[in-house]
C-alpha positions as CSV (number, residue, x, y, z in Angstrom):
1,M,0.0,0.0,0.0
2,S,1.3,3.4,-0.9
3,D,1.9,5.6,2.1
4,K,2.7,8.9,0.6
5,P,2.3,12.0,2.8
6,Q,-1.2,13.3,2.7
7,L,-2.4,16.9,3.0
8,K,-5.8,15.7,4.3
9,K,-6.0,15.3,8.0
10,R,-6.7,11.8,9.4
11,T,-9.8,11.3,11.4
12,G,-10.9,8.7,14.0
13,L,-7.8,7.4,15.7
14,G,-6.0,10.7,15.3
15,K,-8.1,12.1,18.1
16,G,-6.3,10.0,20.7
17,L,-2.9,10.9,19.5
18,S,-3.8,14.5,19.3
19,A,-4.8,14.4,22.9
20,L,-1.4,13.0,23.9
21,L,0.3,15.7,21.8
22,E,-1.8,18.5,23.4
23,D,1.2,20.6,24.4
24,T,2.1,21.1,20.7
25,T,0.7,24.1,18.8
26,P,-1.8,23.0,16.2
27,G,-1.6,24.7,12.9
28,Q,1.9,26.2,13.6
29,L,3.3,26.8,10.1
30,A,6.5,28.7,10.9
31,T,9.6,26.7,11.3
32,D,12.7,27.6,13.3
33,A,16.3,26.5,13.1
34,V,17.0,24.4,16.2
35,S,19.1,25.8,19.0
36,D,20.1,24.6,22.4
37,N,17.1,26.5,23.9
38,V,14.3,25.2,21.8
39,L,10.7,26.2,22.3
40,V,8.5,23.2,23.1
41,G,5.4,23.1,20.8
42,R,6.9,24.8,17.8
43,I,8.2,23.2,14.6
44,H,12.0,23.2,14.3
45,E,14.3,22.0,11.6
46,I,16.4,19.3,13.3
47,P,19.6,17.6,11.9
48,L,18.8,14.0,11.2
49,E,22.0,12.9,12.9
50,Q,20.7,14.3,16.2
51,I,17.6,12.1,16.3
52,E,17.5,8.6,17.7
53,V,14.7,6.2,17.2
54,N,12.0,5.5,19.8
55,P,13.0,2.5,21.9
56,F,9.4,1.8,22.7
57,Q,8.4,1.6,19.0
58,P,6.4,-1.7,18.7
59,R,6.9,-1.8,14.9
60,T,10.1,-3.4,13.8
61,E,9.6,-4.0,10.1
62,F,9.2,-1.4,7.3
63,D,8.4,-2.2,3.7
64,R,11.4,-1.2,1.6
65,N,9.3,-0.4,-1.5
66,A,6.9,1.7,0.5
67,L,9.8,3.6,2.0
68,E,11.3,4.2,-1.4
69,E,7.9,5.6,-2.6
70,L,7.7,7.9,0.3
71,A,11.4,9.0,-0.2
72,E,10.6,9.9,-3.8
73,S,7.5,11.9,-2.7
74,I,9.7,13.7,-0.1
75,R,12.2,14.6,-2.8
76,V,9.5,16.2,-4.8
77,Q,7.2,17.7,-2.2
78,G,9.3,17.8,0.9
79,I,8.1,16.7,4.4
80,I,4.4,17.7,4.6
81,Q,3.7,16.3,8.1
82,P,6.4,17.0,10.7
83,I,7.7,14.2,12.9
84,T,7.4,14.5,16.7
85,V,10.4,14.3,19.1
86,R,11.3,14.9,22.7
87,Q,14.6,16.6,23.7
88,L,16.9,14.5,25.8
89,E,19.7,17.1,26.1
90,P,21.1,19.9,23.9
91,S,21.5,18.6,20.3
92,R,20.0,15.2,21.1
93,Y,16.5,14.2,20.5
94,Q,14.4,11.0,20.6
95,L,11.7,10.2,18.1
96,I,8.1,10.0,19.4
97,S,6.2,9.5,16.2
98,G,7.1,9.4,12.5
99,E,9.7,6.7,12.1
100,R,8.7,6.0,8.5
101,R,9.1,9.7,7.6
102,L,12.5,9.8,9.3
103,K,13.7,6.7,7.5
104,A,12.4,8.0,4.1
105,A,14.0,11.4,4.7
106,K,17.3,9.7,5.1
107,L,16.8,7.8,1.9
108,A,15.8,11.0,0.2
109,G,19.2,12.6,1.2
110,L,17.8,15.2,3.6
111,T,20.1,16.5,6.3
112,H,17.3,18.2,8.4
113,I,13.7,17.4,9.1
114,P,10.8,19.5,10.5
115,A,9.8,18.3,13.9
116,Y,7.5,19.2,16.8
117,I,9.4,19.2,20.1
118,R,7.5,18.2,23.2
119,T,7.9,16.9,26.6
120,A,7.1,13.2,27.4
121,N,8.1,10.6,30.0
122,D,8.8,7.0,29.1
123,Q,5.2,5.9,29.7
124,Q,3.8,8.6,27.4
125,M,6.4,7.6,24.8
126,L,5.2,4.0,24.9
127,E,1.6,5.1,24.8
128,M,2.1,7.4,21.8
129,A,4.1,4.8,19.9
130,L,1.4,2.2,20.4
131,I,-1.4,4.5,19.4
132,E,0.5,5.6,16.3
133,N,1.1,2.0,15.4
134,I,-2.6,1.3,15.7
135,Q,-3.3,4.1,13.2
136,R,-1.6,2.1,10.5
137,E,-4.4,1.0,8.1
138,E,-2.6,-2.2,7.1
139,L,-2.6,-3.7,10.7
140,N,-4.3,-7.0,11.0
141,A,-6.7,-7.8,13.8
142,I,-4.2,-9.6,16.0
143,E,-1.7,-6.7,15.8
144,I,-4.4,-4.3,16.9
145,A,-5.5,-6.6,19.7
146,L,-1.9,-6.9,21.0
147,S,-1.4,-3.2,20.9
148,Y,-4.7,-2.7,22.8
149,Q,-3.5,-5.2,25.4
150,R,-0.1,-3.5,25.8
151,L,-1.9,-0.1,26.3
152,I,-3.9,-1.7,29.1
153,T,-1.2,-3.6,30.8
154,E,1.9,-1.4,30.3
155,C,0.2,2.0,30.2
156,H,-2.3,1.1,32.9
157,L,-5.3,2.2,30.9
158,K,-8.9,1.0,31.5
159,Q,-10.9,-0.1,28.5
160,E,-13.0,3.1,28.6
161,E,-9.8,5.2,28.6
162,L,-8.3,3.1,25.8
163,G,-11.4,3.6,23.8
164,E,-11.1,7.4,24.2
165,R,-7.4,7.3,23.2
166,V,-8.0,5.4,20.0
167,G,-11.4,6.8,19.0
168,K,-13.3,3.5,19.5
169,N,-16.2,2.5,21.7
170,R,-15.7,0.0,24.5
171,S,-17.4,-2.9,22.8
172,T,-15.0,-2.6,19.8
173,V,-12.0,-2.6,22.1
174,T,-13.5,-5.7,24.0
175,N,-14.1,-7.6,20.7
176,Y,-10.4,-7.1,19.7
177,L,-9.1,-8.2,23.1
178,R,-11.2,-11.3,23.1
179,L,-9.3,-12.4,19.9
180,L,-6.3,-13.1,22.1
181,K,-8.2,-15.9,23.8
182,L,-8.4,-17.9,20.6
183,P,-6.1,-20.8,19.9
184,P,-2.7,-19.9,18.3
185,D,-3.7,-21.5,15.0
186,I,-6.7,-19.3,14.7
187,Q,-4.8,-16.2,15.8
188,A,-2.2,-17.0,13.1
189,G,-5.0,-17.3,10.5
190,L,-6.3,-13.9,11.5
191,R,-2.7,-12.5,11.3
192,D,-2.3,-13.9,7.8
193,R,-5.8,-12.7,6.8
194,K,-7.0,-16.2,6.1
195,L,-10.2,-15.4,7.9
196,T,-11.9,-12.1,9.0
197,M,-12.8,-10.5,12.3
198,G,-16.4,-11.6,11.7
199,H,-15.3,-15.3,11.5
200,A,-13.2,-14.9,14.6
201,R,-16.0,-13.3,16.6
202,A,-18.2,-16.3,15.9
203,L,-15.5,-18.8,16.9
204,I,-15.0,-17.0,20.2
205,N,-18.4,-18.1,21.4
206,I,-17.3,-21.8,21.3
207,D,-15.8,-22.9,24.6
208,N,-14.2,-26.1,23.3
209,V,-10.9,-25.6,21.5
210,E,-11.2,-28.7,19.4
211,E,-14.6,-27.6,18.1
212,Q,-13.2,-24.1,17.4
213,L,-10.4,-25.7,15.3
214,T,-12.8,-28.0,13.5
215,I,-14.9,-25.1,12.3
216,F,-11.8,-23.0,11.6
217,K,-10.5,-25.8,9.2
218,K,-13.9,-25.8,7.4
219,I,-13.7,-22.0,7.0
220,L,-10.3,-22.4,5.2
221,E,-11.1,-25.5,3.2
222,E,-14.6,-24.7,2.1
223,E,-14.2,-20.9,2.1
224,W,-17.1,-20.3,4.4
225,S,-18.6,-16.8,4.6
226,V,-19.1,-15.1,8.0
227,R,-22.8,-15.8,7.8
228,K,-22.3,-19.5,7.2
229,T,-19.8,-19.6,10.1
230,E,-22.2,-17.9,12.4
231,D,-24.9,-20.4,11.4
232,A,-22.6,-23.4,12.1
233,V,-21.6,-22.0,15.5
234,R,-25.2,-21.4,16.4
235,A,-26.2,-24.9,15.3
236,L,-23.3,-26.4,17.4
237,L,-24.3,-24.5,20.5
238,T,-27.9,-25.4,20.3
239,K,-27.3,-29.2,20.0
240,P,-29.1,-31.1,22.7
241,E,-25.9,-32.7,23.9
242,K,-24.3,-29.3,24.1
243,R,-27.2,-28.0,26.2
244,K,-26.8,-31.0,28.4
245,T,-23.1,-30.3,28.9
246,I,-23.8,-26.7,29.8
247,Q,-26.4,-27.7,32.3
248,K,-23.9,-30.0,34.0
249,T,-21.6,-27.1,34.6
250,T,-24.3,-25.4,36.8
251,A,-24.0,-28.3,39.3
252,A,-27.5,-29.5,38.2
253,N,-29.0,-26.5,40.1
254,P,-32.6,-26.5,38.8
255,E,-33.1,-22.8,39.6
256,I,-30.0,-21.8,37.5
257,I,-31.1,-24.1,34.6
258,Q,-34.5,-22.5,34.7
259,L,-33.0,-19.0,34.7
260,Q,-30.7,-19.9,31.8
261,N,-33.7,-21.2,29.7
262,R,-35.7,-18.1,30.5
263,L,-32.9,-15.8,29.5
264,S,-32.0,-17.8,26.4
265,N,-35.6,-17.6,25.2
266,R,-35.8,-13.9,25.8
267,Y,-32.5,-13.0,24.0
268,G,-32.7,-15.6,21.3
269,T,-29.2,-17.0,22.0
270,R,-27.6,-19.5,24.5
271,V,-27.2,-17.7,27.8
272,Q,-24.9,-19.2,30.4
273,V,-25.3,-18.5,34.1
274,S,-22.7,-19.6,36.6
275,R,-22.8,-19.2,40.4
276,N,-20.5,-20.4,43.2
277,E,-21.3,-21.3,46.8
278,Q,-20.8,-17.7,47.9
279,G,-23.4,-16.4,45.6
280,R,-21.0,-14.8,43.1
281,G,-21.1,-15.6,39.4
282,E,-21.6,-14.3,35.9
283,I,-24.0,-14.2,33.0
284,K,-22.7,-14.7,29.5
285,I,-24.7,-13.6,26.5
286,P,-22.9,-14.5,23.2
287,F,-23.6,-12.7,19.9
288,F,-22.6,-13.6,16.4
289,S,-22.4,-10.3,14.5
290,D,-22.8,-6.6,15.0
291,E,-26.5,-6.9,14.1
292,D,-26.9,-9.6,16.6
293,L,-25.2,-7.5,19.3
294,N,-27.4,-4.5,18.5
295,R,-30.5,-6.7,18.8
296,I,-29.4,-7.9,22.2
297,I,-28.6,-4.4,23.4
298,E,-32.1,-3.2,22.4
299,L,-33.6,-6.1,24.4
300,L,-31.4,-5.2,27.4
301,E,-32.5,-1.6,27.3
302,Q,-36.2,-2.5,27.2
303,P,-37.9,-1.9,30.6
């Protein structure tokens, strides 16, 4: 995919990164030659040799052809979107975002590059690098899920906060994180784009790994659509023997079984209710598509 610099401002995920870069000056067009006493928030022309890469950058591979394309565009048009750096000491900077532009600028033979200079601690550096990585359109679903998980575990973000950072609602974030519970073979299939996010969301609802892998193989061998996969999963989960297995997990509690049946009938999908001896437990309501989720939400919101 061509990744030439664009004049048009990105939307969606850019909201989260903009929030992290809030101490820069939006729309600042003037550039300044860098000095030892730089002004944070302005654009400066910085020597490439004074910039080191971001050690928290989660991306390690860059397409050589795409870099050459970008380098040629830079030779013709220059750097349209400045990179962002933090100052470590006089005449020494560390990249926050824009590693592709930095690499392409070197290929294009530039000696200086326009850059925003801002302050950032190590955690902010990691957070910004991960969010910029998520903004890449060519990321597969597993790469996005892993980046979300790192933002939660390493940057100590809650799912609601993460959703705000990346411009996604919480249910979308949750759907991606659930992918990491799939078996390695299915995660690899997602990574290699052998199946879609829709296929994976259906497979997540199956508790048994062997059954997940059986349907996964059929998706690949018979080129099942998402709808056919959802139908197969639904048929599997509504088999009498499957219902019987589910009922056994409730310790044959007739009240729990009755509640499960009532909820399953109301929501039109298999609902699982589990409860321990202390009275704590959970209710699981699976869904098979965005439409199915919206249908369940509407039912939940009804008085």
